[in-house]
C-alpha positions as CSV (number, residue, x, y, z in Angstrom):
1,M,22.4,-10.6,-6.8
2,N,20.3,-9.1,-4.2
3,T,16.5,-9.7,-5.4
4,K,15.6,-8.3,-1.7
5,L,14.9,-4.9,-1.2
6,Q,14.7,-3.3,-4.4
7,P,13.3,0.3,-5.2
8,L,9.6,-0.5,-5.9
9,H,9.9,2.3,-8.9
10,T,11.9,-1.0,-10.4
11,W,8.6,-2.7,-9.9
12,P,7.0,-4.5,-13.3
13,Q,4.3,-2.5,-14.4
14,S,3.1,-6.3,-15.4
15,D,3.3,-8.0,-12.4
16,A,2.2,-4.6,-10.8
17,K,-1.2,-4.9,-13.2
18,S,-1.7,-8.5,-12.4
19,I,-2.4,-7.8,-8.5
20,R,-5.6,-8.5,-7.7
21,G,-5.7,-7.8,-3.6
22,V,-3.4,-5.8,-1.1
23,L,-3.3,-7.6,1.9
24,T,-1.1,-5.4,4.8
25,D,-0.5,-4.9,7.8
26,I,-1.4,-1.6,9.8
27,D,0.7,-0.7,12.7
28,G,3.8,1.5,10.9
29,T,2.7,0.3,7.3
30,L,-1.2,2.3,7.2
31,T,-0.4,4.6,10.2
32,Y,1.7,7.4,10.6
33,D,3.1,8.7,13.7
34,G,0.5,6.1,15.0
35,R,-2.3,7.7,13.0
36,V,-3.6,6.3,10.2
37,P,-4.1,9.1,7.7
38,A,-6.8,10.1,5.1
39,S,-4.6,9.6,2.4
40,V,-4.1,5.8,3.3
41,F,-8.4,5.3,3.2
42,D,-8.3,7.4,0.2
43,A,-5.8,4.8,-1.2
44,M,-7.8,1.6,0.4
45,E,-11.0,3.4,-1.2
46,K,-9.6,3.2,-4.4
47,L,-8.3,-0.2,-4.6
48,Q,-11.4,-1.2,-3.5
49,T,-13.1,0.9,-5.8
50,A,-10.7,-1.0,-8.8
51,G,-12.1,-4.1,-7.9
52,L,-8.8,-5.1,-5.9
53,L,-9.6,-6.8,-2.6
54,V,-8.1,-4.7,0.7
55,I,-7.3,-7.3,3.6
56,P,-5.2,-6.3,6.4
57,I,-3.6,-8.9,8.3
58,T,-2.9,-7.8,11.6
59,G,-1.4,-7.9,15.5
60,R,-4.1,-5.7,16.7
61,P,-6.9,-7.3,18.8
62,A,-10.4,-8.7,17.9
63,G,-12.1,-5.4,19.6
64,W,-10.6,-3.7,16.9
65,C,-10.8,-6.1,14.1
66,D,-14.0,-5.8,14.7
67,M,-14.9,-2.1,13.9
68,I,-12.1,-2.6,11.3
69,A,-14.1,-5.0,9.2
70,R,-17.4,-3.1,10.0
71,S,-16.6,0.7,9.1
72,W,-13.2,0.5,6.9
73,P,-12.8,0.4,3.4
74,V,-11.9,-3.0,3.7
75,D,-12.9,-6.8,2.6
76,G,-11.9,-8.4,5.8
77,V,-9.2,-8.8,8.7
78,V,-7.0,-11.1,10.4
79,G,-6.1,-10.4,13.6
80,E,-4.2,-11.2,16.6
81,N,-1.4,-12.8,14.4
82,G,-3.7,-15.1,13.3
83,A,-5.7,-15.5,16.1
84,L,-9.1,-15.3,14.4
85,Y,-10.8,-13.5,10.6
86,F,-13.4,-11.3,10.4
87,S,-15.7,-10.1,7.2
88,R,-18.7,-8.4,7.0
89,D,-21.3,-9.7,4.6
90,T,-22.4,-6.8,2.7
91,E,-25.3,-8.1,1.7
92,S,-27.1,-9.2,4.9
93,N,-25.1,-6.7,7.0
94,T,-23.8,-9.7,9.4
95,M,-20.0,-10.4,10.5
96,R,-18.3,-13.9,10.0
97,R,-16.2,-14.1,13.3
98,V,-13.9,-17.7,13.1
99,F,-11.4,-18.3,15.4
100,I,-8.3,-20.8,15.2
101,D,-9.4,-21.9,18.8
102,S,-12.9,-22.5,20.2
103,D,-13.6,-20.9,23.7
104,E,-12.4,-23.3,25.8
105,V,-9.2,-23.8,24.7
106,R,-8.4,-19.5,24.7
107,A,-9.8,-19.8,28.8
108,E,-7.2,-22.3,28.8
109,N,-4.0,-20.8,27.3
110,R,-5.5,-17.1,28.8
111,R,-4.4,-18.5,32.5
112,K,-1.1,-19.5,31.2
113,L,-0.3,-16.5,29.7
114,D,-1.5,-15.1,32.5
115,T,1.7,-16.4,34.8
116,I,3.8,-15.5,31.6
117,R,2.9,-11.7,31.8
118,D,3.7,-11.9,35.6
119,E,6.8,-13.3,35.2
120,I,7.5,-10.3,32.2
121,L,6.3,-7.6,34.1
122,A,8.7,-8.6,37.4
123,S,11.5,-9.2,35.4
124,I,11.3,-5.9,32.9
125,P,10.3,-3.0,35.0
126,G,9.7,-0.7,31.8
127,A,7.5,-3.1,30.4
128,G,3.8,-2.6,30.1
129,I,0.7,-4.2,28.8
130,S,-0.2,-2.6,25.7
131,S,-3.3,-0.7,26.6
132,D,-5.6,-2.7,23.7
133,Q,-5.0,-6.0,26.0
134,P,-8.7,-5.4,27.4
135,Y,-9.6,-6.3,23.7
136,R,-7.6,-9.4,22.5
137,V,-9.4,-12.9,23.2
138,A,-5.9,-15.2,22.0
139,D,-2.9,-13.5,23.0
140,L,-1.1,-11.0,25.4
141,A,0.8,-8.1,24.0
142,I,3.4,-6.3,25.8
143,D,4.4,-3.0,25.2
144,F,7.6,-2.1,24.1
145,C,7.1,1.9,23.1
146,E,3.8,2.4,22.1
147,D,2.7,4.1,25.7
148,V,6.0,3.2,27.4
149,K,9.3,4.2,27.4
150,P,11.3,2.5,24.4
151,L,13.0,-0.3,25.7
152,S,16.4,-1.8,24.9
153,Q,16.7,-4.2,22.0
154,D,18.2,-6.7,25.2
155,E,15.2,-6.1,27.1
156,I,12.8,-7.2,23.8
157,D,14.5,-10.2,23.1
158,T,14.1,-10.7,26.6
159,I,10.8,-10.9,26.8
160,A,10.7,-13.0,23.9
161,S,12.8,-15.3,25.4
162,I,10.5,-15.4,28.4
163,F,7.2,-16.6,26.0
164,H,9.1,-19.1,24.4
165,K,10.8,-20.4,27.9
166,H,7.0,-21.3,28.5
167,G,6.7,-23.0,25.1
168,A,4.6,-19.7,23.8
169,T,4.7,-18.0,20.2
170,A,6.6,-14.8,20.3
171,K,6.8,-12.3,17.1
172,V,7.8,-8.9,17.7
173,S,6.0,-5.6,16.0
174,S,7.1,-2.4,15.6
175,I,5.7,-1.7,19.4
176,H,4.9,-5.0,20.9
177,V,6.1,-8.6,21.9
178,N,2.9,-10.5,21.2
179,G,2.9,-14.3,22.6
180,W,0.1,-17.0,22.3
181,F,-0.3,-20.8,22.7
182,G,-0.3,-22.8,18.9
183,E,1.3,-22.8,15.3
184,Y,-0.4,-20.6,13.7
185,D,0.5,-17.5,12.2
186,K,-0.7,-14.6,9.9
187,L,0.4,-16.6,6.9
188,S,-1.8,-19.5,8.2
189,M,-5.1,-17.7,9.1
190,T,-5.0,-15.6,6.1
191,K,-4.5,-19.0,3.8
192,R,-7.8,-19.9,5.5
193,M,-9.6,-16.6,5.3
194,M,-9.2,-16.9,1.2
195,R,-9.9,-20.5,0.8
196,E,-13.0,-19.9,2.7
197,L,-14.1,-16.5,1.9
198,Y,-12.8,-17.0,-1.8
199,D,-12.6,-20.4,-2.8
200,M,-9.2,-19.2,-3.5
201,D,-5.4,-21.6,-3.1
202,L,-3.0,-19.0,-2.5
203,A,-0.3,-21.4,-3.0
204,L,-1.7,-21.6,-6.3
205,D,-2.2,-17.8,-7.0
206,K,-0.2,-15.8,-4.3
207,N,1.5,-13.8,-7.6
208,N,-1.5,-12.1,-7.9
209,Y,-1.5,-10.7,-4.5
210,A,0.8,-8.2,-2.7
211,F,1.5,-7.7,1.1
212,V,2.4,-4.6,2.4
213,G,4.1,-4.5,5.9
214,D,7.2,-2.9,8.1
215,S,8.6,-5.3,11.1
216,P,9.4,-9.3,12.1
217,N,6.0,-10.5,12.7
218,D,5.5,-10.0,9.2
219,C,8.3,-12.3,8.1
220,P,6.2,-15.1,7.4
221,M,4.4,-13.1,4.7
222,F,7.6,-11.5,3.3
223,E,9.0,-15.0,2.8
224,Y,5.4,-16.0,1.0
225,F,4.8,-13.6,-1.5
226,P,6.5,-12.5,-4.2
227,N,5.5,-9.5,-5.0
228,A,6.1,-8.3,-0.8
229,I,6.7,-5.0,-0.3
230,G,7.9,-3.4,2.9
231,V,7.5,0.1,3.9
232,A,10.8,1.9,4.1
233,N,11.0,2.1,8.2
234,L,11.5,-1.9,8.1
235,L,14.9,-0.5,6.7
236,S,15.6,-0.1,10.9
237,M,14.9,-3.5,11.6
238,Q,15.9,-5.5,8.6
239,D,18.5,-7.3,10.9
240,Q,16.0,-8.9,13.2
241,C,13.9,-10.3,9.9
242,S,14.1,-13.9,8.9
243,A,13.2,-12.8,5.2
244,L,12.7,-9.8,3.2
245,P,10.3,-8.1,1.0
246,T,11.2,-8.1,-2.6
247,W,10.5,-4.5,-3.2
248,I,10.7,-1.5,-1.1
249,T,9.3,2.1,-0.7
250,T,11.1,5.5,-0.6
251,K,8.4,6.4,2.0
252,P,8.0,5.3,5.4
253,E,4.8,3.9,7.3
254,G,1.2,4.9,5.8
255,E,2.9,7.3,3.0
256,G,4.8,4.1,1.4
257,F,1.3,2.0,2.3
258,V,-0.1,5.2,-0.4
259,E,3.2,4.7,-2.7
260,V,2.4,1.1,-3.4
261,A,-1.9,2.0,-3.9
262,E,-0.2,4.3,-6.5
263,K,2.2,2.2,-8.3
264,I,-1.0,-0.6,-8.8
265,L,-3.8,1.8,-9.7
266,S,-1.2,3.9,-12.6
267,S,-0.3,0.2,-14.0
268,I,-4.5,-0.8,-14.3
269,K,-5.4,2.6,-16.0
C-alpha cells in the first residue's frame, strides 16, 4: 500500500491534534500566484494564537528573512536553504541571526559562485540571476521561471549539473535552482534552530511537527517528518522528488496551506 500522498482529509484527527508547530516552505506553498494572500497570513496568525510555533523554511534570501522574522506572524525563519536562521526576541525586540559559515568562508564561497554564475549564463542564454540575489549572503539563485521565460526541464537539469561540476550543492525549487558550497540543507538548520531556540531534539519530537512544502528542495523535510504535507501543486513535480510527503492537499499553493491550518485548528477545538 502506498503510504505517501494520501488525501489530507484522511489525516487522523488524533495526529493533527498532536501538532505543536508548523514548518513551511514559502514560494508555491504560502504564496498564490506569486503573492501571499490575506487568508495565509490569517491562517498563520490563528495557528500562533492557538499556541503553535510557525516557522517558514525557505530558499529565499537573508534580506527577506530579516523582514519576515520581524513582521510576519512567525516564530523565526530558516533561509537560503539552511544557510541561516533568524528569530526576533519579542521581549527585547532584537534580532538573533545565526549563520552556518563565517564571514570569511562566505566571501570565499562567493568568489567560487561568481565563476559558476558566469558559466551558467554563458551556457543557458535564457537563464537569469534571481532578482533577490542582492539580498543573499550564502548562495546563488538562478531564475528559471519567476522573472524569465520558463526554461525546459533539460535546461534546469543542466544548470544543476554545472553547480555539481564545481563541487557545489544544487537544489531545484518551484522557481529557482539554488546552489551553494557546504553540506547543509533545510533540515539540518531546522534541527539546529529548534535545538538552540527551544532546547528541542527533533529526532525525539518530530511526530509533533508538520512540514508543508511543494517542490524538490523540500524532499529532506518530506522524508524526515511523518506529518509532512504537500500542497496540491507538488503533484506536477513529484517525479523530480527523491522523497514524497505522507499527505497531499486538495488545493494548490497558499490555498493548500490554509487547508492544512484549518485541519489542525479544527482538531484542537
